[in-house]
C-alpha atoms as a printed R data frame, in Angstrom:
   type eleno elety resid chain resno       x       y       z
1  ATOM     1    CA   MET     A     1 -13.509  -1.871  -7.895
2  ATOM     2    CA   LEU     A     2 -11.314  -4.374  -6.151
3  ATOM     3    CA   GLY     A     3 -10.992  -7.948  -7.252
4  ATOM     4    CA   ILE     A     4  -8.558 -10.333  -5.648
5  ATOM     5    CA   PRO     A     5  -7.450  -9.264  -2.142
6  ATOM     6    CA   THR     A     6  -4.051  -7.672  -2.583
7  ATOM     7    CA   VAL     A     7  -1.587  -6.367  -0.019
8  ATOM     8    CA   MET     A     8   1.784  -4.784  -0.659
9  ATOM     9    CA   VAL     A     9   4.434  -4.470   2.069
10 ATOM    10    CA   VAL     A    10   6.946  -1.673   1.437
11 ATOM    11    CA   THR     A    11   9.141   0.850   3.146
12 ATOM    12    CA   ASP     A    12   7.862   4.416   3.225
13 ATOM    13    CA   MET     A    13  10.218   5.407   0.395
14 ATOM    14    CA   PHE     A    14   8.384   3.111  -2.014
15 ATOM    15    CA   ALA     A    15   4.741   3.548  -0.976
16 ATOM    16    CA   LYS     A    16   3.796   6.150  -3.607
17 ATOM    17    CA   PHE     A    17   5.693   4.287  -6.310
18 ATOM    18    CA   GLY     A    18   3.999   1.035  -5.306
19 ATOM    19    CA   ARG     A    19   0.576   2.697  -5.389
20 ATOM    20    CA   ARG     A    20   1.171   4.077  -8.871
21 ATOM    21    CA   MET     A    21   2.585   0.801 -10.200
22 ATOM    22    CA   SER     A    22  -0.274  -1.238  -8.792
23 ATOM    23    CA   ALA     A    23  -2.734   1.183 -10.411
24 ATOM    24    CA   THR     A    24  -1.135   0.620 -13.818
25 ATOM    25    CA   GLN     A    25  -1.678  -3.121 -13.313
26 ATOM    26    CA   GLY     A    26  -5.365  -2.710 -12.487
27 ATOM    27    CA   PHE     A    27  -5.140  -2.591  -8.670
28 ATOM    28    CA   PRO     A    28  -5.589   1.091  -7.769
29 ATOM    29    CA   TYR     A    29  -6.895   0.271  -4.303
30 ATOM    30    CA   VAL     A    30  -4.231  -2.211  -3.227
31 ATOM    31    CA   VAL     A    31  -3.690  -2.159   0.523
32 ATOM    32    CA   ILE     A    32  -0.187  -0.971   1.359
33 ATOM    33    CA   ALA     A    33   1.438  -1.753   4.679
34 ATOM    34    CA   GLU     A    34   4.497   0.416   5.099
35 ATOM    35    CA   THR     A    35   7.347   0.729   7.521
36 ATOM    36    CA   PRO     A    36  10.120   3.319   7.825
37 ATOM    37    CA   ASN     A    37  13.144   2.909   5.603
38 ATOM    38    CA   PRO     A    38  15.769   1.414   5.851
39 ATOM    39    CA   ILE     A    39  15.229  -2.194   6.867
40 ATOM    40    CA   ARG     A    40  18.094  -3.858   5.029
41 ATOM    41    CA   GLN     A    41  20.529  -4.257   7.888
42 ATOM    42    CA   LEU     A    42  18.154  -4.445  10.826
43 ATOM    43    CA   GLU     A    43  18.384  -7.379  13.176
44 ATOM    44    CA   PRO     A    44  15.318  -9.612  13.651
45 ATOM    45    CA   ALA     A    45  14.694  -8.037  17.064
46 ATOM    46    CA   ALA     A    46  14.361  -4.621  15.387
47 ATOM    47    CA   LEU     A    47  12.230  -5.917  12.510
48 ATOM    48    CA   ARG     A    48   9.682  -7.699  14.705
49 ATOM    49    CA   PRO     A    49   8.018  -4.543  16.128
50 ATOM    50    CA   ARG     A    50   7.755  -3.141  12.614
51 ATOM    51    CA   ALA     A    51   6.093  -6.303  11.361
52 ATOM    52    CA   GLU     A    52   3.744  -6.309  14.330
53 ATOM    53    CA   ALA     A    53   2.799  -2.700  13.579
54 ATOM    54    CA   MET     A    54   1.823  -3.663  10.010
55 ATOM    55    CA   ILE     A    55   0.026  -6.943  10.708
56 ATOM    56    CA   GLN     A    56  -3.466  -5.452  11.146
57 ATOM    57    CA   THR     A    57  -3.153  -3.648   7.815
58 ATOM    58    CA   VAL     A    58  -2.184  -6.924   6.141
59 ATOM    59    CA   ILE     A    59  -5.070  -8.797   7.783
60 ATOM    60    CA   ASP     A    60  -7.545  -6.077   6.786
61 ATOM    61    CA   GLY     A    61  -6.274  -6.105   3.216
62 ATOM    62    CA   LEU     A    62  -6.809  -9.830   2.942
63 ATOM    63    CA   THR     A    63 -10.111 -10.138   4.778
64 ATOM    64    CA   LEU     A    64 -12.239  -6.978   4.518
65 ATOM    65    CA   PRO     A    65 -14.889  -6.742   1.794
66 ATOM    66    CA   PRO     A    66 -13.735  -4.836  -1.308
67 ATOM    67    CA   ALA     A    67 -16.324  -2.080  -0.799
68 ATOM    68    CA   GLU     A    68 -14.994  -1.393   2.710
69 ATOM    69    CA   LEU     A    69 -11.396  -1.218   1.480
70 ATOM    70    CA   GLN     A    70 -12.327   1.114  -1.348
71 ATOM    71    CA   ALA     A    71 -14.234   3.393   1.044
72 ATOM    72    CA   ARG     A    72 -11.240   3.535   3.398
73 ATOM    73    CA   MET     A    73  -8.859   4.434   0.604
74 ATOM    74    CA   HIS     A    74 -10.706   7.186  -1.227
75 ATOM    75    CA   ASP     A    75  -7.625   9.410  -0.801
76 ATOM    76    CA   ALA     A    76  -5.415   6.824  -2.525
77 ATOM    77    CA   VAL     A    77  -6.570   8.157  -5.890
78 ATOM    78    CA   LYS     A    78  -4.719  11.401  -5.119
79 ATOM    79    CA   LEU     A    79  -1.485   9.408  -4.999
80 ATOM    80    CA   ILE     A    80  -2.241   7.681  -8.288
81 ATOM    81    CA   HIS     A    81  -3.071  10.884 -10.160
82 ATOM    82    CA   PRO     A    82  -1.429  13.751  -8.236
83 ATOM    83    CA   GLN     A    83  -2.850  17.172  -9.010
84 ATOM    84    CA   GLY     A    84  -0.641  19.165 -11.357
85 ATOM    85    CA   ILE     A    85   1.085  16.130 -12.885
86 ATOM    86    CA   ALA     A    86   0.641  15.921 -16.643
87 ATOM    87    CA   ARG     A    87   0.607  12.477 -18.218
88 ATOM    88    CA   SER     A    88   2.609  11.903 -21.361
89 ATOM    89    CA   THR     A    89   0.456   9.072 -22.734
């Protein structure tokens, strides 16, 4: 179950990694707002539409009830424990 509202903002290259890392820290259902990579050398005018595209995800992650977020992200568990991946622990 979710506790503190948590949102992660990442580029698409880091979304799966972020999901797995957040799960190891006890936040398997963290809301992830992602944008296409790269962003490093983009000008503010190019970054603004990307930020605007993610803003509703950020707002939802901070304001929706935990049960609603968990229901919306039932497929997130597949990213945390991908089928066919053996754990070494």
